[in-house]
N, C-alpha and C positions, 0 to 999 in steps of 0.2 A: 437383532438379538443382543441383549445386553446382560445376559445372565452369566454364571460362573464359567461357562464353556464358550464364551464369545471369542471371536477372532482377536479382539483387542487384548483380552486377558491371556490368550494363548501366547501372543507375542511377548507380553510382559513376563510370563512364566519362563519362556525361552531365554529372555534377556537376563532374568535372575539366575537361571542355571549357568549361563555363560559367565556371569560375574563370579558366581560361587566356584566354578571350575577353574577360574583364572587366578584366584587368590589362595593363600595357604590356610585352608579351613582348620587344619590340624593345629597350626600355631595359634590361631584365634581361639579355638576351643581350649587349648592348653593355658593360655593367658587368662581366659575367663575362669577356668577352674581354680587356678592359683590365686586369683584375686578373691574368689569366693572363700577360699581357705583363709586368706588374710582377714576377711570380714568376720569369719567364724573363730578368729583368734587361734588358728593353726598357722602360725606365722613363719615366714621364710627366714632361713638362717644360712649364711654362706661366709666362707673365709678362705684365704689362700695359705698354702704351706709349701714347703720345698717339693712336695710330691704332686701338687695340683690344686684344683679348686674343689672345695667340699661344700655340698648343698643338701639341705634337708628342710622339711616343714616340721614344726614342733609346737606343742601346746604345753605350757607349764602352769599348773594350778594346784599342785600338791597332791594330785591323784596318782593311783598306780600307773607305772610307766609301761607302755606297750609299743614295741618297735615292729614295724611291718617292712620287710625287705622284698622288693619286687623281683620279677623274673627277668630273663634275658631280653634285652632290647626295650624294656618298658621303663617306667619311672615311678617314683613313690606315689605321686598324685595320679598319674595315668592309670595305674593298676588299682589303687585302693581308694579312689575318690569317694564312691558311695559308702563304702564301709567306714571310712574315717568320719564322714558327716553323721553317720548313725551312732558312732561310738564316742564322739568327742566330749559328751557330757559326763561320761563315766570314767574315762581314762585320759592320762596325758600321752598323746600320740607322738611318735617319732617316725617320720617317713623320709628316710634318706633317698637320694638318687645315688645309686652305686657309680663307681668310677666309669667314665666313658658312656654314661647313660644320663638322660635328662640334662640337668645343668651342672653336674659334676664332671670334672675333667682331670684325667691323669696326666702324667708327664710323658706319655707315649713311649715309655721304656718298659715299665713293669705292668704286665697284664695278669699277674698271678692272683690266686685267691688270697695269699698272704697280704698283698697290697690292698685288697678289698677289706679284709679284716681290720687292718690298721686304719683304713679310711673310716670305717664305722666307729672305731675306738676314738679317733681324733674328733669326730663329730660329737660323740657323747662327752668327751672332755671339754670341748668348746661350749657345749650347752650347759655344762655344770651338772650333768647327770652322773652321779657317783654310785647311787644305789643300784641293786640288781634290777634288770628289766626283763620283761617277758618278750621273747623274740619269735616272730613268725616269719619264715622264709620260704618263698615259692620258687621252685625250679632252680635256676642259677642262684637266686637269693637264698635258697635253702642250703646250698653248699657253703655259701659265705656264713650264714647263720650257724651252721653246724661246727665249722672250724672256729668261729668266734666263741661259741659256747664252751668249746674244749680249751681254747687258749686263755680265756678270761672267765673262769667259773665264778669268780667273785662278783662279776658284773652281769651274770645271767641267772635269772630266777627260774624261768621255764623256757623250753625250746619246743617249737612246733615245726616239724619237717613236713612241708606241703608240696606234694607232687615233685619231688626233687631227686636228682641222680647222685646222691651222696656216695653210694656204693652200688655195685651190681648193675652197671650200665656200660655198654661198649659202643665204640664208633662203628663196629661191624653191624650192630643192630640198627643204629641210626641211619647209616648209609643204605642198608638193605630196605629200611622203611622208605627212604627217599626214592630209591630206584623203583620200588613197588608202586609209587605214586607218580612215576615218570618225571622225577625231579633229579637234577644232576647229582646233588649231594646234600648232606644235612646242612651245609652252609647256606644253600639256596632255600631250604625249608625255613631256616631261622632268620635269614636276611633275604627276603624275596627280591628278585630283580625285575619282575614284571607282574602284571595283573593276575595272570594264571597262577603263578607261584604264590601270590598273596592269598588267593582263594584257597589253594591247597593247604597253605600254612595255617590259615584260620579254621579250616575244617578239622585240623588236629587240636587246635586250642579249644574249640567249642564242640560239644556233643551235638548241638543244634545251632549251626551258624546263622546269625541273623542276616536279613537282607542288607546288603551294602551296595549302593549305586556304583556303577562303573567309574564315574568321574571321581568318586571319593576313594575308591581303590587305587586309582591312578595317583591321587595325592598321597595316599599312604606309602606308595612305593617311591614317588618322586621326592617328597619332603621328609618321609620317615626312614624307609629302609636304605635307600641309596646313599644319602649323605653320611649316615652313621656306619655304613657297612665296613669301611676299612678297620676301624677300631673294634667293632662288634666281632668281626671275623678273628681278630687277634685274641679277643677273650676266649672265643671258641677253640682256637688253635691251641691255646695253653691247656685247656681241659683235655683235648684229644691227645696232645703230646705226652701228658702226664697221666693218661688213663689208667695204666697199670698201678701207679702209685696211689691214685684215688681209690681204686677198687680194693687194694690190699690194706688200706688204712682201716684200723678198728678204733672208733672214737671212744674216748674215755670221759664221758660226760658226768658231771657231778650234780646235775639238776634233773628234775622230772622232764621226760621227753614224751611228746605226743606226735602222732603221725596222722595226717589227713590226706585224702586222695580222691580223685575223680574216678568213679567206677569204670568209665569208658576212655580213660586216658590211654592213647596209643603212643604218643610221643615218649612218655615215661610210663611204661605199662604197670599194671597191677602186680605182675610178677616181681618187679623191682620193689614195690611196696611190701609185698609179703616177705621177701628175703630180708629187708631192713628190719621189719618187725621181729622176725625170727632171730636175726643176729644179735639184736640188742634187747631181746626179751621184753618188748614193749607190752604192757598189760592190755588186754582187749578193751578195757574201759577207756584207754587213752588212744584208741584207734578209731577214727571216724571216716567212713567211706560215704561219699556223696553220690547218691543214685542219680542216673541220667545226667551225668556231668563228665567233662573231659579234663583238660589241663588247667582251666581257669575257673575253679568252683566259686570263687568270691564274686565273679561276674555272672555266672550262670544261675547260681543259687544264693543271691546276696543275703536274704533273710536267714537262711539256714547257716550261712557262714558266720553272721553276726551272733546268732544264737549259740553256735559252738564256742565262739570267743568268750561270750559272757559266762557260759558254764565252765570253761577251762579256767578263766581268771578267778572264778569263785572257789575253785578246789584247792 
């Protein structure tokens, strides 16, 4: 028998799986995505300063500037890859890797939100972007975006808070959530140490988690979570240590503010969204709730996410 299910082909398939499981597929995919960005003229930009290495992808064609800040543990390309390819003809995109994420590196001393805000400012300065930009920040990136918009109102045209714990979020809730899922703490939820924790973590990110082969989950933990865990946990510890200060802070934004959220986000629940909307009197026409979505709406509903951006940018 020489058809697709022959013994010979089965051996070949097993050999391919062995090769794939023994190499860093995540790194291969990352380099492939970044090279594609280069071909699409969303070019790499990096430089060193006294505080670290600063990295972003950027397109400069004289169009309106749109900056997308990724969530905890992600990168600009990793989170917004599809969205950026869809939007690149209409806007000049800026996709930073936040400090200790992707290819940006801090000085391993300052893990504060202030340091991230200055990192974003330095990137804009180095790119020669002086006009106000529209900023969308997801989760941890939403905290950075919110403080950036407050500190640098002259550089912020609009702010979009996207499933982000800028206020009304506690470590008590996060650890309670972790324990309910039989995970040691929120640190393990956000920086998984094994395959089981990886699956539980992604069940929170996605309302309907896609199938991921076990060998690929193993690589996500081995090459993704574990190497970056020391600095990622430091970023989280800063937020937890300063929890009371963050929750008490009342932002004084000078620009229009939008809020978008996944209806079934359990990690940063809708109750947080509703309290943010109430505190800052966000008009209902500037609040967009994505149905059948959790914490990563741009991945689960990419077309709706892009449609929201186009509408928001035109207002």
